[in-house]
N, C-alpha and C positions, 0 to 999 in steps of 0.2 A: 266622141270622136278623137282615139287617142294621138295626140302627138310627141314625138320622144326630144325631152328637155334636153339634147346633147351641149355640152360644155366642149370649150377645146381652150384651152394655155399655151403661150409658149413663157420660157423660161419658170416651167412648174405652175406661177399662180398669175399670169399676167392672161386675162382673159379676153380674148380677141372673138369670141360666137358671134356678136351683131355685125361682124364683119364678113364673115363667112356665106359666100352664095351656093356652094354647094360642095359635098366632099363625098369621097368613096372612097371605101377599105377593102383590102383583099387581103385573105389570109386563112393558113393552114394549108391543108392540101383537097384534091378532089374525091381521091378512091385511096385505100389501103395500101397498096404497094409504092403509089407514088412517094418520091422524093419532095423535100421543103425546101422551094425555091428562096423563101423567105418573105412576107408581107411588107403592104406598103399602103399608105394612106395617098390619094390624090386630091389637093384641097384649091377650091379658084377662090378668092375673095378679092374684095371690094379694095384695088389697092389709091383711092384717090389722093388718102393721105402720106402714101410711102409707107405703107404698114408691112411691105416686104421687106424694107431697110432692115427690119430686127430678128429677121428667118436667114439667118447665114448660116453657112454649111454646118452641118451636124448640132444648130440649135435645135432643141427638143421642143417635140408638140407633144403634149399631153392631153387625149381626148378620155371623156367620160359621159355615161348619162348623167343630169341633175348632179348631186352632191353622194350619192348613196356610195358606199363603202364595197356594197354587194356589187354583183353584173359585172358589164364590161368596164372594161378600165386599162389603157396601153399608152407606151409610150413612141413616138416614134421620132427620127433623126434625119433632120433636113437633107437633102441630097442634090435636089437642082430646082431652082425659080426658071418658069418664063413667064416675062412679061406681055402685058397686052395695053400698050400706052395709047390713051386717047390722042390723039393730032391737037396739038394747042392747049391740053388739059381743059378743054370745054365739055366732055363727057365724062363716061365712066372708066375708069380705067381699072385695070384686074392684072391679077397676077395667080398663077395656077405653080401652087407647090406639091413637089413629089418630095416624099419622105418615106422611110424605111425601119420598119419595127426591129426588135433586136437581131432576129432570124436574118431579116435580110442584111443587116446592116456587117454580123460578122462574115458576108462571104465577101467583104472587102477587105479582111485582113488576112494575109499570106505570112505562114513562117515557113522558113527554112531547118532542116534537119533538126526538127524537136523531137528532143527526147521524150515518149511517152512511154511510162511504163504500166505493167498488167496490173489491172484495176476492172472492178465492174462498169457497165458500159457509160452510166455518168459520171464517175468520178474520173473516168478519163476525160470527157468532154471538159470536167471543171479544171484539168492541166491547163487550157487556153488563159483561163483566166492571170492577167495581169501581163500576160506574152503570149503571143502579141496583142490580146484584148486590152482594151482602155480601160482604166478604174471605172467607168460610168458603163459599161458592157459586160456582161460576165454571166456563168451559167450559174444556176442555182437549183441545191439538189432535196433541200430540206430531205425528207423522207425517203425520198424516191430513189434509190442508191443503184438501182439497176438488177433485174434479173441474169443476166449472163454478163461473162468475161472477155475482156477485150483484149486481144494478146498487144505484148511491148512492139516497140518499133521507132524506127527516127521517122518522121514525116515531116514531109515537105508537100504544100496544099495549101488550099483556103480553110478556114476553121470550120465553114458552113459544108462542105464536102467532106470532112471527117466528120462532122456531125450527125450527116446524115448515112454515111457507113456505120458509124455507130447505131444509130436510129434501126437500120438495114439487118445489126445482130440483135437487137432490144425486141424490136418489134411492137417497140409501143407507141407514143405519141409525144408530140411536143409541144408547148403554148409560151405564149410570150406575156409580159404585162411589167407591172412593177412589182416592189418590194416594199411593203410594208405604208406608212405614207410618203414616200420617196417617189417624187414626182420627174426626176430627172435620170434617172440610172435604170438601163434597159436592161430588161434580165431572159432571160432563157430558162422554161422551166422545162424539164425532159420528165415524162409521164411512164415509168417503167411498165412492162406487162404485165407484172405481177401486183401492182398498184390498179390496174383495172380491176375494180373490184364486183364489178356491177350495180353500184350504187346508183338508181337513177333520181332523175329531177322529179322526184312526186308531185312537185306543185303546179306544175305545171305540163300539158303534152301537147303533141299537135296533131289535127285531123281537119275534118271536112266542115266542120262548122262550130264557131267564136264561142265559150262561154268564160265563165271568171276561171277556170282551170284548163282551158281549152285553146290553144291559136290556131285559127282556121288561116290554111293555104288556100292562095288562088290561083297557082299551077303546081302540077304535082308531076314527076318523072319516077318510074320504077326501073331500073337498067340491068337486064341479066347477064351474067357472069361475062359473057363473051371474050373480049379481051381477056380479060379476070378470070378465065376458067383455065386451073391450071392443076395438072396430074404429074407430071414431070419437073425437078426442081433440081438445078447443081447449086451449088453453095461451093464458093472461093473464097476459103477463109485464106486472110494472108500468111504465106510462108508456109501453108501445108496443103495437102492435097485436096482434090476437089473430090466432092460427096454429092453423086447423086442419087436422089430417093424419090421412090414413084408411088403412085396410089394404084395397085395392082388391079384393084375392082374397077376402077375408073377409065383405065389405058382399055382393059377387056370390052369393057362397053364404047366407048367412044372415041378410043383411040389415042396416042400420046399426044398433050399439049405440053409448050416446053417454056421453062421459066429460068434465066440465072440471077445471081446476083452475089456482090463482091462484099464479104463481110470483113472482120476481124475475131469471129470466134478465136478462141485461146486454144482447143484441142477439136479432135475427130469428132469426140463423140456430143458436144454441142453443137457442130457443124451440123451433124446427122439430126439432131432435135430440132433444127432448124429449118433445115429442108421437110423433115417430115410434119413439122407445124402447117409449112408453104401446102403441101400437097393432100393433106387431109382437108385443110379450112378449103381450096378453092377446089374441088373437086369434084362440088357438086355445080352440075351445070344449071340448075334452076336457081339457082343464089342471085337476089336482088341487093342492088343498091340503090338509095336511092336521091333526090333534088325536089327541094320545096321552095316556094316564092310565095311570100306576102308584106302585106304596108302595115303601117302600124295603125292607120285611119280604119283598117276593117276590123280592129279588135275589141272585145270588152277591155274597157280600161282597167279592171280588175284583175284581168287575166294577161293582159300585158304587160300591167305592171310585176308580176310574178315571174313573166317571162325575162324583164328584165335582171330581176334580181338572181335568174339561175344561167344569165345566158353571158359567157361559152361554156356553159356544162359540158360536161363529157356524154354522159349515157338519158336518153330521153326514152319515151314509148311516141312511137307514133303511128296513128290509125288511118286504112285507108280502104277504099270497097274496088274492086275489080270488075269488071265489065259484065253485069249479068248474074251477080253475087245480090245475095237477099242480106247479108250483112256483113260489116265490115272486117277487115284484117289489122290484127293490132300485134306489132312487132317491137320489140326494143333494139336502138338505136344507138351509133355512136355520131357525133358530131365531128366532120373529117375537117369542115373548111366552110368558109363563107365568104359573100359578098354584102356591103350593107352600102346602099347609095343613099345620101341623106342631102334634102334640100330644106327651107323653111317649112315649105309645106307640108312633106310627108317624108316618112323614110319604109325605102323598099327592101328588104332582105333576100338571097339565094342561101340557102343551105344545101351543104352534101352530108350525107350520112351512110356510113355503113352498118350490115347489121353487128348487134354487139354479137352476138357467135363469132365473128372474125376474130376478136379479141378472146374469146371465153373461155377459160379452164374452170375446172373443179375449184370451189373456196367455201370451205367450213363455215357455216352458219350463215351464208350469204343468201337472201330470199328469191334472188336472180341466178345466181352459178353454185348453188350450192345444194343443187336439184340433181339426185343421182338420175343419169342416165341420159342426160342433159348437157352437158359440158364436158369437153376434153382434156385430158391429164396436161399442164405443160409440162414444158421440157426446161 
C-alpha cells in the first residue's frame, strides 16, 4: 500500500518534513471558464521547538514528493501563521502556516499607470517582471508565447487581475512551479491554447480499478454543462466595441443562454474568434466535466509511482461506467485544478477535469487532435 514520500523545506534546502502534522494544497481552478484565484497551502506543524520562528512573512516553502525531478514540486510564500500554544509549555504546541503559490502571491502586487505594450498574451504578462513583481516572483514563458495578441494600455490594478484578463483573451491554462533546480524563486507558467496539443500522459490513466497503469478513484462525479451551457457570448475587448456571437442551432433548440467576458483582444476579428470559440465549445447541453477523489493507500505501487511522475500533467484519460451500461466510457480530459490533503498516514486527492474537447483544435500529426472531423479550427 503506497504512502507518498512528501518532502517539505524552507530556505530551499532546510527540511522540516518530520515536523508536519498535516498539510492541504489547493491549486488551479474548478472548471474551464473560472478565473484563477491563486493557489495555497495550509500546513500544521509541531511547534514545541518554535520552528515557526523560521517561517517569517514571504519565507519560501518548497514542497515535493521524494527527490524526483519529475511530478509535483512547487514553492509557496508564507503569508500568515496562527499559533496554538499549549499552556505552560507542557503539551503539544502547534502552528498553522498559510502560504500562497506564485499566482496567489501575484495578487498582492499592485501597479499604477503601468504602460503595457501590444504583445502576445504571455509576453504582456512578462511585462510585470521586475516591476511591480519582485525578483523572486516572475512569469516564465519558455516556448509558450501566446496565440492571441493583447492590446496596449496603461494599467492600474493587481498583477493577478491582469493575468486573468489575459487568460480570458488566450483561453489556455496557467501552472505554477519552480525553474530548474531553484527552490526559492516562484514561477508562473502560462500555457497557451496553441501549446495544448493533446499530448496525453500515457503512463497512467484514471479508472474504476487500480493496476500498474491505472489510478482507481473511490469518488466520481460527472457534472453536466448546466451553468456552463453557453450559446450566446459577448466579448468586451478593451477600447473596442463589444462583439456578440451566437450558436444559432443551439439557440433555436434550447433558447439563448448568455455569457460575457472582458478581454484585451487587440482587434475585432480576434474578439469575434474568442466569442465563436466559446459558443461552439459550450453549446452542447450534454457536455460533462468531472471530479474524482482517491487516496494513495488504495493504489498499486507501480501505478501510483507513474501517477506521481506525471502529476500535474495537463492531459489524461479517464474511464467511467454510467448506470445500466455494459462497458466503460473513456474520455480524454484536461486537469484544471486539485486539492491534496496530506497526513503522515495517507494522502487524499480531489482532481477536477474538463474534457479535452474544450481546448481542442486541429493539430497536424497529433494522434489525439489530428483526426479529421473531431477537432475545431482555432482562432
